[in-house]
N, C-alpha and C positions, 0 to 999 in steps of 0.2 A: 708246176715246172720243177726241173731238177736244179739243185745248187749244192756246192761243196760247203758244208757247215761243220762247226765244232762248238764244244763248250770250252771257252778259254781257260777255265779253272780246272779242267780235267785232261790229263795227258792221254794221248792216243784216242781221242773222241772224234776224230775227223771221219766224216762219212758223207756220201751223197744222199741227200734227203729231198723230199717234196716240200716246196714252200709256195706260198700264195703268189699268183701272178702280180707283177707290179702294176700299179695304177698311177700314171704320171699326174703330178700336181701342176697347177698353173706355172708356166715358165720352164717346165721340165721336158726333156727328150725321152722317148721310149726307144731303147736300144737293144738290138739282138746281140747277145754276147758271142764273140768269136773265140777269144783266148784270154788266158791270164798267165803271167809269168810266176814262177816260184823262186823265192829268194830266201836268204837266211832268216829274215824276220818272220816269214810264213812258217818256217820250221820251228822257230822259237815259240810261236803261238801254238803250234800243234803239240809241242812238248809242255804246254801250260807254263811257260816261263814269262809270258808277256801276253797282252791283249785283254780287251774288255768287250763283253756283249752289249748290245743296245739296252738302255734302261728298261727294266721289267721283263727282260728275256734271258734265257739261259744260253742260247746258241747264237753264234755269229756267222754270217756268210763271209767266208774268207776271200782273199784276192784283192790286191791293190795295184798290181801291174796289169792294166786293162787293155782290151781292144774290142771294139764293137762296131756295128753298122746301124745307123739311125733308121728306125721304123716310122716314127712320127715325130714331128717337131712343131712347136707353136709358131704361129705367124709372126714374122718380124724378129725371130730369134737369131737369124743368120745361118741356120742349119736347115737341111732338107733331107727327106727320105733318101737313103742310099749313101749318105755321107759316112766316111770312115772316121771314127772318133775314138779318143781315149778320155777317161774321166780323171780329173784331179783327185788326189788322195785326201788332202787336209782341208778342213773347214775352220774358219775363225771362231774364236770363243764368243759366246753371246754377250759378254760384259760390255764392250770388248776392251782388251788392252790397247795401248797406243799403237803398237805394231799392227795388230789385226785391224784396227780402225783405219789404218792407212794402206790396207791391202797387202801388207807384208806378213801374212799370218804364218808363213814358214819360219818366222822369227818371233813367234808368240812369246810374250814375257811371263805369263802367269800359268801356262800349261793347261788351260781349260779348253784348248782346241779339241776337235774330234777328227777321226781319220777313217776313211772307208776301208773296211776289211781289217782294221787294226784296233781302233779305239771308239767304241760306242756307236759306230755306224756300219751297216752291212756293206760288204765289199762287192766285187764285180765277178765273182766266180759263180755265176748263174746264167741260165740260158737266155734270160732277158733281164734288163735292169734299167732303172731310171736315173737321170742325172740332170741337175740344174744346168741350163744353157751357159750360165756364167762359169761353170766348172767343167766344161767340156772343151776339147780342142780338136778341130778338124784336121785330118791328115791328108797328105798327098795320096791319091788313089794307088800309086805304085808301092805303097807301104803295107798293102793288105796282108802280106806274109810276115812282115817284121815289125809292124807298128806296135806290138806289145813291148818293144824295147824303148818306147818313148819315156815311160816312167823312170827306169834307171838312167836313161840319158838326161832326163830333167835334173836329176841329182848332180850330175857332173857339169851340166850347163850352168847351174847355179854356182858350183865350185869355181868354174872358170870366171864367172861374173864377179865373184868375190875376190879372186886373185887380181883381176883387172882393176877393181875399185880400190883395193889396197895399194897396188902398184902406182896408180895414178895420183897418189898423194904427192908425188914428185915426178920428174921426168922418168918415163918408163918405156923401155923397148927390150923386152925379154927375147932371148934367142934360143935357149935350151931348156927343155922340160924333162923331168924324170917322173914317171908314174910307177909307184910301188904297188904291186899286185896286178895280176893279169886275169882277174875274173871279169864279169860283165861291166862292173863299174870302172875298173882300171882300163879295160880295152876301149870302152866308150870315151873315157877321158882322153886316152891317147888319140882316138879318132878326131876329137874336137881340137886337140893340140896340133895335129897334122894339118887340119883344115885352116888353122891360123898361121900356117907357114913356119911353125917352130921345128927345131931339131929335137925330136921326141925319142926318149929312151924308156923302155919298159923293163922292170925288174920283177922276177918271180922265181920261186925255188924250183919249178919243174924244168927239166932239160929238153923234153920232147913232147910230142902230142900236139893238140890243136892250138894251144896258147902261144907258143913261140912262132908258129906259122902265121897265126892271125896278126900278131904284132908286126912281123916282117912284111906281110901283104899290105899293111897300111903304109909302109915306108918308114916305120920306126925301127930302132935298133933294140934287139932283145938281149937281156942279161940274166944270168942265173947264178952269179958269183956272190961273194960276200958283200953285204949291203954297204959297209963302211968303205970297202975298197972301190966299189962301183961308184958310189956317190962322191967320194973324195976325188976320184979321177975325173968325174964329169963336172963337178961344181955347178949344178943346175941353177938357173935363175928362178925356176918354178918347180915345186914338187907337189904332185897330187898324190896323197897318201891314201891307199885304198885297202890296206891290210888290217889295220888296227893292232898290229903287233908292236908291243912297247919298244923293243930293241930297234925295230925298223923305223918307228917314229923318231926316236932319238937320233939315229944315224942321219935321217933326213934333215932334222933341225940343225945338226952340227955341221953339215957339209954343203950348204948352199953357197952360191956366189954372194958377194956383197949385195945388199938390198934384196936378198932372196925372200920369196914368199912360199911358205909351206901351207897347203890347205889339207886339213885332216877330214877325210870322209869315211874312214873305216871305224867301226865300233869295237873297242877293246873288250875282251871277255873278262879280264881281271884275273887275280890269283897268281900272277907271275911277277916276280921281283926282278928289277933291272937296276944295276949299280950305275950311277951317273954323277959326275962332278958338276953340280949345278952352277958353281961359280964360273967355271970355264965356259959352259954353255951360255950363261948370262953375259959374260964378257963379249963373246963372239957376236951374240945377237945385238947387243947395244952398240958395239963399235962398227958393225956392218949394217945397222938399221934394218935388221931382219924382222920378219913378222911370221907368226904362226896363227892360223885362224881355223876354227872348226866350222863345218858346214853340213847341214842335214836338211832333208825334205826339199820342197820346191813349191812355188806358187804358179799360177797360170802363165806368167811371163816366161818362166823357165821351161814350161812344157812347150810353149810355142818355139822357143829357141831350140829345144831338143828336136821337135818335129822338123824344123828347117834343116838342122844338122843331119838328120837321118835322110831327108829328101836329097841332100847333096852327096851322100855316101854311095859307095859301090853296093848295089843290092846283093850281089853275090857274096861280098864280104859280110854284110849284115846277116845273111842266111847262115853263114859259117859260125856266127855266135850262138845260134840256136842248135844245141846238141841233140835234143830229143823233143818230139811232140807226142804227148800222151793224151789219149781220150779221157774224158771226165770219169767214165766208169772205172778206169784203171789209175785213178789219181795217186794211189799209194806208190806206184812206180816213180812218180815225180818227186816224192819225198825221200827216195832212197838214192843216195849219191853214187855215181860211177866215176872212175878215175879220169875219164876224158870229158866230163861234163863242163860246159861253160854256162849256158843258160838252158834250163828245162822249162817247157811251156805245156800247159794243159789246154787242150782244145775243147770248146764248148759246143 
């Protein structure tokens, strides 16, 4: 069968290759691959900046944003042939650390976890794949066109869970949220914020195109001005930061309302210096009981939360997030950005 593979140590080694048919082990589902999403992590792996092949192998099957349909399922697994499913990305380390031992492997303490399509486990960019029933999540049948968005939505479902857990250390009733960045993560974060009944604002640097329209279609307010000006005017109770840009992060931290929670989901590239008065920032955070928390990856609980959030969303709006659908044989097009891209998907 065909799969999208690469040598993680060699840039520009991405190609469609023939790989052996998967053979489900006890407790595993056999799944027909329908689509995989392409994100910044995939592009970093393709540039040999990140990623590890399975032990003893040179090549890795790419793809961690999955969507498939069950072909066979073991009895008593809770799955049946025809179910629409996604596969969870991370697996706990074998030691395990305390977090992994308690099912919170998205917060692994020792870094010995593995990840499908990223770290030592083949991904989902193949015509068929297997997944353990415990690491699969069934979707509403109505998500057959957009279920590939579950993995990025799981990242922000976890972010919102973290915000709530932090806020509930005291009386907590947030009203206004600012999302910085209008890529897939930012827009899905805004979607979940709107579903919670918050007054949601989205900030990005583009002035036109699909991103402002998608934000407004949600019922959110879109901004493209100076981040300090926008954030200081809003004084949000919650910030979901999805850019990783240092100056944006600092502006978000400085300009929340009292008892504000900033959740960082964007990965900074480094190499950029930002001047900051740490004493003033520290003073504001202490006197206002503010919190900054980082959040990455997700476990099956967050995937289920994401699947529920997508099932509640307007399917036409979700379709609007997917800018292009590229067939597997033309995979290179998915790795070449276009100005109006939001999410690009490879169909299998």
